[in-house]
C-alpha positions as CSV (number, residue, x, y, z in Angstrom):
1,M,12.5,-22.6,8.2
2,T,10.4,-20.4,6.0
3,S,10.9,-22.7,3.0
4,Y,8.9,-25.3,4.8
5,I,5.8,-23.2,5.5
6,I,4.0,-23.6,2.2
7,P,4.5,-27.4,2.1
8,L,3.5,-27.6,5.7
9,I,0.2,-25.7,5.0
10,F,-0.4,-27.9,2.0
11,L,0.0,-31.1,4.0
12,T,-2.1,-29.8,6.9
13,V,-5.0,-29.0,4.5
14,L,-4.7,-32.5,3.0
15,V,-4.6,-34.2,6.4
16,L,-7.5,-32.2,7.7
17,S,-9.6,-32.9,4.6
18,F,-8.8,-36.6,4.9
19,F,-10.0,-36.7,8.6
20,K,-13.1,-34.6,7.9
21,K,-13.8,-36.8,4.8
22,K,-13.9,-33.8,2.4
23,D,-12.8,-33.8,-1.2
24,A,-9.8,-31.5,-1.2
25,Y,-9.6,-31.4,-4.9
26,S,-13.2,-30.2,-5.4
27,M,-12.8,-27.7,-2.6
28,F,-9.6,-26.4,-4.3
29,I,-11.5,-26.1,-7.6
30,D,-14.4,-24.2,-5.9
31,G,-11.9,-21.8,-4.3
32,S,-10.2,-21.2,-7.6
33,R,-13.5,-20.5,-9.3
34,S,-14.5,-18.0,-6.6
35,A,-11.0,-16.3,-6.9
36,I,-11.5,-15.8,-10.6
37,D,-15.0,-14.4,-10.0
38,L,-13.4,-12.0,-7.5
39,M,-10.7,-10.9,-10.0
40,V,-13.3,-10.2,-12.7
41,G,-15.3,-8.1,-10.2
42,V,-12.3,-6.2,-8.9
43,F,-10.4,-5.7,-12.2
44,P,-12.2,-2.5,-13.4
45,Y,-11.5,-0.8,-10.0
46,L,-7.9,-1.9,-10.1
47,I,-7.3,-0.6,-13.6
48,T,-9.0,2.7,-12.9
49,I,-6.9,3.5,-9.8
50,M,-3.7,2.5,-11.5
51,M,-4.3,4.7,-14.5
52,A,-5.3,7.7,-12.4
53,V,-2.2,7.4,-10.3
54,E,0.0,7.1,-13.3
55,V,-1.6,10.1,-15.0
56,F,-1.2,12.0,-11.7
57,R,2.5,11.2,-11.5
58,V,3.6,11.4,-15.2
59,S,1.7,14.7,-15.8
60,G,3.9,16.4,-13.1
61,V,0.9,17.3,-11.0
62,S,2.3,15.3,-8.0
63,A,5.6,17.2,-8.2
64,L,3.7,20.6,-8.3
65,L,1.5,19.6,-5.5
66,A,4.5,18.4,-3.5
67,N,6.2,21.8,-3.9
68,A,3.0,23.6,-2.8
69,V,2.5,21.4,0.3
70,S,6.2,21.2,1.3
71,P,5.9,24.1,3.8
72,V,3.2,22.3,5.7
73,M,5.4,19.2,5.8
74,S,8.3,21.2,7.0
75,F,6.1,22.5,9.8
76,F,5.5,19.0,11.0
77,G,9.3,18.1,10.8
78,L,9.2,16.2,7.6
79,P,11.9,17.1,5.0
80,K,10.5,18.7,1.9
81,E,12.2,16.0,-0.2
82,L,9.7,13.4,1.2
83,T,6.6,15.4,0.3
84,E,6.0,13.7,-3.1
85,L,6.4,10.3,-1.5
86,M,3.9,11.2,1.2
87,L,1.4,12.3,-1.5
88,L,1.9,9.2,-3.7
89,R,2.1,6.5,-1.1
90,P,-1.7,6.5,-0.3
91,L,-2.4,6.2,-4.0
92,S,0.1,3.7,-5.4
93,G,2.7,1.3,-4.2
94,A,4.5,1.2,-7.6
95,G,4.4,5.0,-8.1
96,S,5.7,5.6,-4.6
97,L,8.4,3.0,-5.1
98,G,9.7,5.0,-8.1
99,V,9.9,8.1,-5.9
100,L,11.6,6.1,-3.1
101,D,14.2,4.9,-5.6
102,T,14.8,8.5,-6.7
103,I,15.2,9.6,-3.0
104,F,17.7,6.7,-2.4
105,T,19.7,7.7,-5.5
106,N,19.8,11.4,-4.7
107,Y,20.3,11.3,-0.9
108,G,21.4,7.7,-0.1
109,T,19.8,5.0,2.1
110,D,21.6,5.7,5.3
111,T,20.9,9.4,5.6
112,F,18.0,10.9,7.6
113,I,16.0,11.5,4.4
114,G,16.6,8.0,3.2
115,R,15.7,6.4,6.6
116,C,12.5,8.6,6.8
117,A,11.6,7.6,3.2
118,S,12.1,3.9,4.2
119,L,9.9,4.4,7.2
120,I,7.2,6.2,5.2
121,Y,7.2,3.5,2.5
122,G,7.3,0.6,4.8
123,S,4.9,1.7,7.4
124,S,2.1,3.3,5.4
125,E,-0.5,1.7,3.1
126,T,-2.0,2.5,-0.3
127,V,-5.2,3.8,1.2
128,F,-7.1,4.5,-2.0
129,Y,-6.0,1.3,-3.7
130,I,-7.1,-0.8,-0.7
131,T,-10.3,1.1,-0.5
132,A,-11.1,0.7,-4.2
133,I,-10.4,-3.1,-4.1
134,Y,-11.9,-4.1,-0.7
135,L,-14.9,-1.9,-0.6
136,S,-15.8,-2.6,-4.2
137,Q,-16.6,-6.2,-3.0
138,C,-18.6,-5.0,0.0
139,K,-20.8,-2.8,-2.2
140,I,-20.3,0.1,0.2
141,K,-21.2,3.3,-1.5
142,R,-20.7,5.8,1.3
143,L,-17.2,5.6,2.8
144,R,-18.0,8.4,5.3
145,Y,-15.0,8.4,7.7
146,A,-12.9,5.5,6.3
147,I,-10.6,7.4,4.0
148,P,-10.1,10.5,6.1
149,V,-9.3,8.5,9.2
150,A,-6.9,6.2,7.2
151,L,-5.1,9.3,5.8
152,I,-4.8,11.0,9.1
153,A,-3.5,7.8,10.7
154,T,-1.0,7.4,7.9
155,F,0.2,11.0,8.2
156,T,0.4,10.9,12.0
157,G,2.4,7.7,11.9
158,C,4.8,9.1,9.4
159,V,5.3,12.3,11.4
160,V,5.9,10.5,14.7
161,G,8.1,7.9,13.0
162,C,10.4,10.5,11.4
163,L,10.4,12.4,14.7
164,L,11.6,9.3,16.5
165,L,14.3,8.8,13.8
166,R,15.8,12.1,14.7
167,F,16.7,10.6,18.1
168,I,17.9,7.2,17.0
């Protein structure tokens, strides 16, 4: 079924453009042009956030910070082994995927730690990455409550999710 979705969308667009008497090819070219302009505008923000996250991870600062914050995480019922994943996930999907792989290798996928790690990775978002990309296009300079609220929501969701996993 899913293999038919893209051709179905393509055919639907062609049929609609035919009935509305629009030039589908010209509209496609215009969309491609605007996508390239978008990428040129977003690229510096993307590279900056990716480099900062990689430096954060490779330098070992994330591991040191994870060790310092792990008592707080334990207070909320999160295993200390998940602290680095919780710290990296709002920053980078790729960096946190590396941490997730390490957790799976060390603790397994079907353990409580492995299931909590899966829940954290799958249900949280790369808050700073999304903020850098989307809000760079909106030209918003003052984020005010956007990042704190997103981080609190992510943390709360992870704590509640891992709490529920204890009973499943």
